[in-house]
C-alpha positions as CSV (number, residue, x, y, z in Angstrom):
1,M,-0.2,-0.2,0.2
2,T,1.4,3.4,-1.0
3,H,0.7,6.5,1.4
4,P,0.7,9.8,0.1
5,S,4.0,12.1,1.2
6,R,3.3,14.6,4.2
7,S,5.3,16.8,5.8
8,G,6.1,16.3,9.6
9,G,3.5,18.4,11.3
10,Q,0.7,17.5,9.1
11,I,1.6,13.8,9.8
12,L,1.6,14.8,14.1
13,V,-1.5,16.4,13.7
14,D,-3.3,13.7,12.0
15,A,-1.7,11.6,14.4
16,L,-3.5,13.5,17.1
17,R,-6.9,13.5,15.8
18,I,-6.6,9.6,15.0
19,H,-5.9,9.9,19.1
20,G,-8.9,11.5,19.4
21,V,-7.6,15.5,20.2
22,D,-9.8,17.9,20.1
23,T,-8.3,20.9,22.0
24,A,-4.7,22.0,22.5
25,F,-2.8,24.6,24.5
26,G,0.2,26.5,23.9
27,V,2.1,29.8,22.8
28,P,3.3,29.8,19.0
29,G,6.5,29.8,18.3
30,E,9.1,30.1,14.8
31,S,10.2,26.7,15.4
32,Y,6.9,25.1,14.9
33,L,5.1,26.7,12.4
34,D,4.6,23.6,10.4
35,V,2.6,22.1,13.2
36,L,0.6,25.2,13.3
37,D,-0.1,25.3,9.6
38,A,-1.5,21.6,9.7
39,L,-3.7,22.9,12.9
40,H,-5.4,25.3,10.3
41,D,-7.7,22.7,9.0
42,S,-7.9,19.8,11.5
43,H,-10.5,20.6,13.6
44,I,-8.6,20.7,16.9
45,D,-8.5,23.7,19.2
46,F,-5.8,25.5,19.8
47,I,-6.3,27.4,22.6
48,V,-3.4,30.3,22.4
49,N,-2.4,31.5,26.0
50,R,-0.5,34.2,27.2
51,Q,2.5,32.5,28.5
52,E,3.7,28.7,28.3
53,G,3.3,28.4,32.1
54,G,-0.7,29.0,31.6
55,A,-0.7,26.8,29.0
56,A,0.9,23.9,30.3
57,F,-1.2,24.7,33.8
58,M,-4.4,24.6,31.2
59,A,-3.2,21.3,29.7
60,E,-2.5,19.9,32.8
61,A,-6.2,20.3,34.4
62,Y,-7.3,19.2,30.7
63,G,-5.9,15.7,31.6
64,K,-7.5,15.9,34.8
65,M,-10.8,17.1,33.4
66,T,-11.0,14.3,31.0
67,G,-8.4,11.0,32.0
68,K,-6.9,11.7,28.2
69,P,-3.7,13.1,27.7
70,G,-3.5,17.2,27.8
71,I,-1.8,18.7,24.9
72,C,0.4,21.6,24.8
73,F,2.6,22.9,22.1
74,V,5.5,25.6,23.2
75,T,8.3,27.1,21.2
76,R,12.2,26.1,22.1
77,G,14.3,27.3,24.9
78,P,12.6,30.3,26.9
79,G,8.8,28.4,25.9
80,A,10.2,25.2,27.1
81,T,11.4,26.4,30.5
82,N,8.5,28.3,30.9
83,A,6.4,25.1,30.5
84,A,8.4,23.2,33.0
85,I,6.3,24.1,36.1
86,G,3.3,22.6,34.5
87,V,5.3,19.6,33.6
88,H,6.3,18.8,37.1
89,T,2.8,19.6,38.8
90,A,1.4,16.8,35.6
91,Y,4.1,14.6,37.1
92,Q,3.6,14.7,40.7
93,D,-0.6,14.5,40.3
94,S,0.1,11.6,37.6
95,T,-2.3,13.7,35.0
96,P,-1.7,12.5,31.4
97,L,-0.2,15.2,29.7
98,I,1.8,15.8,26.4
99,L,3.9,18.3,25.9
100,F,5.6,18.9,21.9
101,I,8.6,21.4,21.7
102,G,10.1,22.6,19.1
103,Q,13.1,22.5,18.8
104,V,16.3,23.6,16.6
105,G,16.7,21.9,13.4
106,L,19.2,18.6,13.1
107,D,21.8,20.3,11.3
108,F,22.3,22.9,14.2
109,M,22.5,20.4,17.2
110,D,25.2,20.1,20.0
111,R,26.3,23.8,19.2
112,E,24.2,25.6,21.8
113,A,22.3,27.0,18.8
114,F,20.2,29.7,19.5
115,Q,17.7,28.6,22.5
116,E,18.6,25.1,22.3
117,I,18.0,22.6,25.7
118,D,18.8,18.8,25.7
119,Y,15.4,18.4,26.8
120,R,16.3,14.8,27.4
121,R,18.7,16.3,30.6
122,M,16.2,19.2,31.5
123,Y,13.2,17.0,32.2
124,G,14.3,13.9,32.6
125,Q,13.8,13.4,36.3
126,M,10.0,15.0,36.2
127,A,8.7,13.3,33.0
128,K,7.9,9.7,32.6
129,W,9.4,9.8,29.1
130,V,11.6,12.2,27.2
131,T,12.9,12.4,23.8
132,Q,13.2,13.6,20.5
133,I,11.4,12.6,17.0
134,D,14.5,12.8,14.3
135,R,12.9,11.5,11.2
136,A,9.7,12.4,10.0
137,E,8.3,8.9,8.9
138,R,8.6,7.4,12.8
139,I,5.9,10.4,13.6
140,P,3.3,8.1,14.1
141,E,5.1,5.8,16.1
142,Y,6.4,8.3,18.1
143,I,2.9,9.7,19.1
144,A,1.4,6.3,19.6
145,R,4.1,5.5,22.6
146,A,3.7,8.8,23.8
147,F,-0.4,8.4,24.5
148,Q,0.5,4.9,25.5
149,V,3.4,6.2,28.5
150,A,1.0,9.1,29.3
151,T,-2.3,7.1,29.9
152,S,-1.0,3.5,31.4
153,G,-0.2,2.3,35.0
154,R,0.5,5.8,37.0
155,P,0.0,8.3,34.8
156,G,2.0,11.0,33.9
157,P,3.7,14.0,31.4
158,V,5.6,12.8,27.8
159,V,8.2,15.3,26.3
160,L,8.5,15.0,22.9
161,A,11.4,17.3,21.4
162,L,10.2,18.6,17.4
163,P,13.6,19.5,15.3
164,E,12.6,22.3,13.1
165,D,13.5,21.2,10.2
166,M,12.1,17.6,11.0
167,L,8.2,18.9,10.7
168,V,9.1,20.2,7.4
169,A,10.7,16.9,5.7
170,Q,8.4,15.0,3.5
171,A,7.6,11.5,4.4
172,A,5.0,8.8,3.1
173,V,4.0,6.6,6.0
174,A,1.5,4.5,7.5
175,D,-0.8,6.2,10.3
176,T,-1.2,4.2,13.2
177,G,-4.3,3.4,15.3
178,A,-5.6,4.8,18.6
179,Y,-4.0,4.3,22.1
180,Q,-5.5,2.2,24.5
181,P,-4.9,2.8,27.9
182,V,-3.1,-0.1,30.0
183,Q,-3.7,-0.5,33.7
184,A,-3.4,-4.0,35.9
185,S,-6.2,-5.8,38.2
186,P,-5.9,-7.1,41.3
187,A,-5.7,-10.9,41.9
188,A,-8.6,-12.5,42.9
189,A,-6.1,-14.2,45.7
190,Q,-5.3,-10.3,46.6
191,I,-9.0,-9.8,47.2
192,A,-9.7,-12.2,49.3
193,Q,-6.0,-11.5,51.5
194,L,-7.8,-8.1,51.8
195,R,-10.7,-9.3,52.9
196,A,-9.2,-11.2,55.4
197,M,-7.2,-8.4,56.6
198,L,-10.3,-6.5,57.1
199,A,-12.3,-9.3,58.7
200,E,-9.3,-9.4,61.6
201,A,-9.4,-5.2,62.1
202,Q,-10.8,-3.6,64.5
203,R,-10.2,0.0,63.3
204,P,-10.2,0.2,59.7
205,L,-9.9,3.4,57.6
206,L,-10.0,3.5,54.2
207,L,-8.1,6.6,52.5
208,L,-8.6,7.2,48.4
209,G,-6.9,9.5,46.4
210,G,-4.6,9.4,43.2
211,A,-5.3,9.0,39.5
212,T,-7.3,7.2,36.8
213,W,-10.5,7.3,38.6
214,N,-13.7,7.6,36.6
215,A,-17.3,7.8,37.4
216,Q,-18.0,3.8,37.8
217,A,-15.0,3.4,40.1
218,C,-15.8,6.2,42.4
219,A,-19.4,4.5,42.4
220,D,-17.9,1.2,42.8
221,V,-15.7,2.0,45.7
222,R,-18.6,3.7,47.6
223,R,-20.5,0.5,47.1
224,F,-17.5,-1.6,49.0
225,A,-17.5,1.3,51.7
226,E,-20.9,1.1,52.3
227,A,-21.2,-2.5,52.2
228,N,-18.3,-2.7,55.1
229,A,-19.4,0.2,56.8
230,L,-16.2,1.8,56.5
231,P,-15.4,4.8,57.6
232,V,-13.8,7.0,54.5
233,A,-11.1,10.1,54.2
234,C,-9.7,11.4,50.9
235,A,-5.8,12.2,50.3
236,F,-4.6,15.7,50.0
237,R,-6.5,17.4,47.2
238,F,-8.6,14.3,46.3
239,Q,-11.7,15.1,48.2
240,D,-14.2,15.1,44.9
241,L,-13.9,11.3,45.1
242,F,-16.0,10.7,47.9
243,D,-19.3,12.2,48.0
244,N,-18.6,14.8,51.3
245,A,-22.3,14.4,52.2
246,H,-21.9,11.2,52.5
247,P,-22.6,9.6,56.4
248,Q,-19.3,7.7,55.9
249,Y,-17.2,10.8,54.9
250,I,-15.0,11.8,57.7
251,G,-12.4,14.2,56.1
252,D,-9.4,15.2,54.2
253,V,-5.9,13.7,55.2
254,G,-3.6,16.8,54.3
255,I,-2.5,20.5,55.0
256,G,-4.2,21.5,58.6
257,I,-5.8,18.1,58.9
258,N,-8.7,18.0,61.7
259,P,-6.4,17.0,64.7
260,Q,-9.5,14.2,65.1
261,L,-8.8,12.8,61.8
262,A,-5.3,12.6,62.1
263,A,-5.6,10.5,65.3
264,R,-8.0,8.0,64.0
265,V,-5.2,7.5,61.0
266,R,-2.3,7.3,63.6
267,E,-4.7,4.7,65.6
268,A,-5.9,2.8,62.6
269,D,-5.2,-0.6,62.8
270,L,-5.7,-1.6,59.2
271,I,-5.5,1.5,56.6
272,I,-6.8,0.7,52.9
273,A,-5.0,3.4,50.7
274,F,-6.6,3.3,47.8
275,G,-4.6,5.0,45.1
276,P,-2.7,7.7,46.9
277,R,1.2,7.9,46.5
278,L,1.2,8.6,50.5
279,G,3.3,11.4,49.8
280,E,4.2,13.9,51.9
281,M,1.5,16.1,52.4
282,T,-1.0,13.1,52.9
283,T,1.1,11.5,55.4
284,S,1.8,15.1,57.6
285,G,5.6,14.3,56.8
286,Y,5.3,10.9,56.6
287,S,4.4,11.2,60.7
288,L,0.7,9.9,60.2
289,I,2.1,6.9,58.2
290,A,5.7,6.0,59.6
291,A,8.1,4.8,56.9
292,P,9.2,2.4,56.0
293,V,7.3,0.0,58.3
294,P,3.7,1.4,59.4
295,R,2.6,1.1,62.5
296,Q,-0.9,0.2,61.3
297,R,-1.6,-2.5,58.7
298,L,-1.4,-1.1,55.3
299,V,-3.3,-2.3,52.4
300,H,-1.8,-0.2,49.0
301,I,-3.5,-0.1,46.2
302,H,-1.6,1.8,43.6
303,P,-1.2,1.7,39.6
304,D,2.2,1.8,39.2
305,P,4.5,-0.8,40.8
306,Q,7.3,1.0,41.3
307,E,5.7,3.0,43.6
308,L,4.7,-0.2,46.0
309,G,7.1,-0.2,48.6
310,S,9.4,2.5,47.5
311,V,8.7,4.3,50.8
312,Y,6.3,2.0,52.6
313,Q,6.7,-2.0,52.7
314,A,2.5,-2.5,53.1
315,A,1.4,-5.7,54.3
316,L,-0.5,-6.1,51.3
317,M,0.5,-4.5,47.8
318,I,-1.8,-4.3,45.1
319,A,-0.8,-2.9,41.5
320,S,-4.5,-2.2,39.4
321,G,-5.8,1.2,38.6
322,A,-8.6,2.6,40.1
323,P,-11.6,0.9,38.5
324,Q,-10.3,-2.5,37.7
325,A,-9.7,-2.7,42.1
326,A,-13.1,-1.0,43.0
327,S,-15.2,-3.6,40.4
328,M,-13.6,-6.5,42.7
329,L,-14.1,-4.6,46.0
330,A,-17.7,-4.2,45.0
331,T,-18.4,-7.5,44.4
332,M,-16.6,-8.6,47.5
333,A,-18.5,-10.5,50.2
334,P,-18.7,-8.4,53.0
335,V,-17.0,-8.6,56.3
336,D,-18.8,-8.2,59.8
337,A,-17.9,-5.0,60.7
338,G,-19.9,-4.9,64.2
339,A,-16.5,-3.5,65.7
340,W,-16.1,-0.6,63.4
341,R,-19.8,0.2,62.6
342,H,-19.8,3.2,65.0
343,T,-16.9,5.0,64.1
344,A,-18.1,6.4,60.5
345,A,-20.5,8.0,62.4
346,E,-18.1,9.5,65.2
347,G,-16.2,10.8,62.7
348,R,-18.7,12.4,60.9
349,A,-19.3,14.4,64.1
350,E,-15.8,15.5,64.3
351,L,-16.3,16.1,60.6
352,A,-19.2,18.8,61.6
353,A,-17.4,20.1,64.5
354,W,-14.4,20.8,62.9
355,Q,-16.9,22.5,59.7
356,R,-18.2,24.9,61.9
357,Q,-17.5,28.7,62.4
358,P,-13.9,29.3,63.4
359,P,-13.7,31.3,66.8
360,I,-11.6,34.2,64.7
361,F,-15.0,35.0,63.3
362,Q,-17.5,34.6,65.7
363,D,-17.2,37.9,67.6
364,G,-18.7,39.5,64.5
365,A,-15.8,41.8,64.6
366,A,-14.2,41.3,61.2
367,P,-15.7,43.0,58.4
368,L,-15.6,39.9,56.2
369,D,-16.4,36.2,57.3
370,L,-14.6,33.8,55.1
371,W,-16.5,31.3,56.5
372,Q,-19.7,32.7,55.7
373,L,-18.6,33.2,52.3
374,V,-18.0,29.5,51.7
375,Q,-21.3,29.0,52.6
376,E,-22.9,31.2,50.7
377,L,-21.3,29.9,48.1
378,Q,-21.9,26.3,49.0
379,A,-25.4,27.4,48.4
380,A,-25.7,29.4,45.4
381,V,-23.9,27.0,43.0
382,P,-24.9,23.1,41.7
383,A,-23.7,20.1,43.0
384,D,-21.5,19.7,39.8
385,A,-19.6,23.0,40.6
386,I,-16.0,22.9,39.4
387,I,-13.7,24.2,42.6
388,T,-10.3,25.3,41.6
389,N,-7.3,26.6,43.4
390,G,-3.5,27.3,43.4
391,A,-1.3,26.9,46.7
392,G,-1.5,29.5,49.2
393,N,-3.5,29.9,53.2
394,Y,-6.3,31.0,51.5
395,A,-6.8,27.2,49.8
396,T,-7.4,26.2,53.1
397,W,-11.1,28.0,53.1
398,A,-12.0,26.0,49.9
399,H,-10.4,22.2,51.7
400,R,-12.2,22.9,54.8
401,F,-15.2,24.9,54.6
402,F,-16.6,23.9,51.1
403,S,-18.5,20.1,50.5
404,Y,-17.2,18.3,47.2
405,G,-19.6,15.8,45.6
406,L,-19.4,14.4,42.3
407,L,-16.0,13.6,40.6
408,R,-13.7,16.3,38.8
409,T,-15.4,19.0,41.2
410,Q,-11.8,19.8,42.7
411,L,-9.0,21.0,40.7
412,A,-5.9,21.7,42.7
413,P,-2.4,20.9,42.5
414,T,-0.6,18.2,45.0
415,S,2.7,19.1,43.6
416,G,1.7,22.9,46.1
417,A,2.3,24.7,42.4
418,M,1.0,28.7,42.4
419,G,0.2,30.2,39.9
420,Y,-2.4,27.0,39.2
421,G,-6.1,28.3,40.2
422,V,-6.5,30.2,36.8
423,P,-5.2,28.1,34.3
424,A,-7.1,25.4,35.3
425,G,-10.3,27.2,36.2
426,I,-10.3,28.7,32.1
427,A,-9.8,24.6,31.0
428,A,-12.2,23.2,33.3
429,K,-14.4,25.8,31.4
430,L,-13.4,25.2,28.0
431,V,-13.7,21.5,28.9
432,D,-17.7,21.6,29.8
433,R,-19.5,25.1,28.9
434,T,-22.4,24.0,31.0
435,R,-20.9,23.9,34.4
436,T,-20.1,26.3,36.9
437,V,-16.7,27.1,37.3
438,I,-14.8,29.0,40.4
439,T,-11.8,29.8,41.3
440,F,-10.2,30.6,44.6
441,A,-6.9,32.6,44.2
442,G,-4.9,34.4,46.4
443,D,-3.4,37.8,45.5
444,G,-0.1,36.0,45.1
445,E,-1.2,33.3,43.1
446,F,-3.6,35.1,40.9
447,M,-0.4,37.3,39.8
448,M,1.8,34.3,38.8
449,N,-0.7,33.5,36.1
450,G,-3.7,36.4,36.2
451,Q,-2.4,37.2,32.5
452,E,-4.8,34.1,31.8
453,L,-7.9,36.2,32.0
454,A,-7.1,37.5,28.3
455,T,-7.2,33.8,27.2
456,A,-10.4,33.4,29.1
457,V,-11.9,36.7,27.5
458,Q,-10.8,35.9,23.7
459,Y,-12.4,32.2,24.2
460,Q,-15.3,33.2,26.1
461,A,-14.6,30.9,29.0
462,G,-17.0,32.1,31.7
463,V,-15.1,31.6,34.7
464,V,-15.9,33.3,38.4
465,I,-12.2,33.8,40.0
466,I,-12.6,35.1,44.0
467,V,-9.4,36.8,44.5
468,F,-8.1,36.9,48.1
469,N,-6.6,39.9,48.8
470,N,-4.2,40.2,51.8
471,S,-1.3,41.9,50.4
472,M,1.1,39.3,51.3
473,F,2.6,35.6,50.3
474,G,0.4,34.6,53.5
475,T,1.6,30.9,53.6
476,I,4.9,32.0,54.4
477,R,4.3,34.7,56.6
478,M,2.8,32.2,58.5
479,H,5.9,30.6,58.5
480,Q,7.6,33.7,59.2
481,E,6.3,34.6,62.6
482,K,6.2,31.1,63.8
483,T,9.6,31.1,63.0
484,Y,11.3,34.8,63.0
485,P,8.5,36.8,64.8
486,G,8.0,40.1,64.5
487,R,11.0,40.5,61.4
488,V,8.8,40.5,58.1
489,S,10.7,40.1,55.6
490,G,10.2,39.2,51.8
491,T,6.3,39.1,52.1
492,T,4.5,41.8,51.7
493,L,3.3,42.9,48.4
494,H,1.6,46.4,46.7
495,N,-1.4,45.2,44.8
496,P,-3.2,46.2,42.1
497,D,-6.7,47.3,41.8
498,F,-7.8,43.3,40.6
499,A,-11.2,44.6,39.9
500,A,-10.3,47.2,37.8
501,L,-7.6,44.9,36.1
502,A,-10.4,42.0,35.1
503,L,-12.3,45.6,33.7
504,A,-9.3,45.8,31.4
505,Y,-9.5,42.3,29.8
506,G,-13.0,42.5,28.9
507,A,-14.2,40.5,32.4
508,A,-16.3,42.0,35.3
509,G,-14.8,42.9,38.4
510,E,-16.0,44.2,42.0
511,V,-14.2,44.5,45.3
512,V,-16.3,43.3,48.0
513,T,-15.0,44.3,51.4
514,T,-17.8,43.6,53.9
515,T,-19.3,40.0,54.1
516,A,-23.2,41.5,53.2
517,Q,-21.7,42.7,49.8
518,F,-20.9,39.0,48.6
519,G,-23.7,37.4,48.0
520,P,-24.8,40.1,45.4
521,A,-21.3,40.3,44.4
522,L,-21.9,36.7,43.8
523,A,-25.1,36.3,42.3
524,R,-23.8,39.5,39.8
525,A,-20.9,37.4,38.5
526,L,-22.5,34.2,38.2
527,A,-25.7,35.8,35.9
528,H,-22.5,37.7,34.1
529,T,-20.8,34.4,33.2
530,R,-24.0,32.8,32.3
531,E,-25.2,35.5,30.1
532,Q,-22.4,37.3,28.6
533,S,-20.3,33.8,29.0
534,L,-17.6,35.9,30.0
535,P,-15.2,35.7,33.2
536,A,-16.1,37.5,35.9
537,L,-13.5,38.7,39.2
538,I,-14.1,39.2,43.0
539,E,-11.9,40.6,44.6
540,L,-12.1,40.0,48.4
541,R,-10.0,43.0,50.3
542,Y,-9.6,41.7,54.1
543,D,-7.4,41.7,57.0
544,G,-4.3,40.2,56.6
545,N,-4.3,39.1,60.4
546,L,-6.7,36.6,59.6
547,I,-4.3,34.4,58.1
548,T,-5.8,30.9,59.1
549,P,-9.1,29.4,60.3
550,G,-7.3,28.3,63.8
551,A,-5.3,31.5,64.1
552,T,-4.5,34.6,63.8
553,L,-1.0,35.9,62.6
554,E,-0.9,38.1,66.0
555,T,-1.6,34.9,67.6
556,I,1.4,32.8,66.0
557,R,4.0,35.8,66.5
558,Q,3.2,36.1,70.0
559,Q,3.0,32.3,70.6
560,A,6.6,32.1,68.9
561,A,7.9,35.0,71.0
562,R,7.3,33.2,74.1
563,A,8.4,30.2,73.0
564,R,11.9,31.7,71.9
565,A,12.0,33.8,75.8
């Protein structure tokens, strides 16, 4: 069979269509002009971003939302280095992503040509696979492998460098078929062993997290938890894997954990860790679950066999994707849960107490009650609303007080990357325009990728962005006061008028300084996104002393000063 001759760029774009790509994100560069030309007639939506970090974050959020690899195109050198933050986030968050980088021509290679970087060395530790396509006729093979690697086992990022002269070269080559993700499944004997361990337990806990989940897997794990009366917690920033309103949900195991939930994790005699890597944030610095040999009996289910046993020597290690293991657990014969049947209700009561209005707002002295704002937001948005955020103390208000329901209602980086929330919110809206999308962003967080508001306006992505403006890098200030009380250095911010900035981009913008102003402002913002299909921003100006739900900066400073005295 003969095949028509095509340019490398055309072969690549044809391959993307075969693998089901409908959207790509990026910043254009002269290093991949042939790809841009091929995209012109491809029916793939190419979302033009304002900075490569925003593009990579949007591709990562797309990967989280859909389970398909997010596609990102950037140019060589500066474009590639800007995009690195999204690749690192995809790696730590186990998100499928493929980053395409325009590269210098093969005839200029290894001369430190203009903007040349060896991407194998640069990305080697933060991607599942990094390579360069040197011959146009091998593009279908490389693209098929990239999709396979990005989605199989523990999902993650793949980086492909595209030499400029390779993209314009002509080749007559056949296309491949579409990729097929591969996941392992538990053996029947492993499920039997898990059941036996559960039957012997007195204080079991089910901890959910990680990647490869879909709606059916969430439904199956709920059946397993209900049949065995298990208390259920979710790992750091995976709170949408289990309905937070369910009577067996007892909270999230992450930064700022409920001390009573932390005690339950420590005192459990069996932890079924289904999906999470059990990293530093979920284990409170490897203290809730001791490494390498936990005090608790540990069942660890994870899609990557190389993760199993790498930190924790679990009593039972099962290499499996979430859907495969969940379907088997759902049909497992339940055990006698008499010994622990009461624990879910107890944990649920502790969670309810933990989510009550914090004492810092109970005297009514603060003009802007952030707890009350979350209550009003919860009441105003539908159950399938998507909440996105990046990194910062402001995210505590979303994590601790917002109740997540359906899968993929929470998009937040377990890598702790600042600048994620705004691009993620825009990407989520582009993936599903019928859903309400709310972005929580600190003032420092917003300024890192706030320019993507221009992208939201251009593509009519009606996301509501709530900016928490306390004029500081709050998390760092908090740690600074704990360690060097009263010695403020490098954490104060002078900010623009965020509402006016939103208006300049073509979005709606309002400033809120009191609790009473928030509800009407939110209603106007939601109406604007629905009616105009354009973003809206609400800037919250509040006292930076209100740094966490549990303590003010003044209290933290005083406690630290007394400890040093």
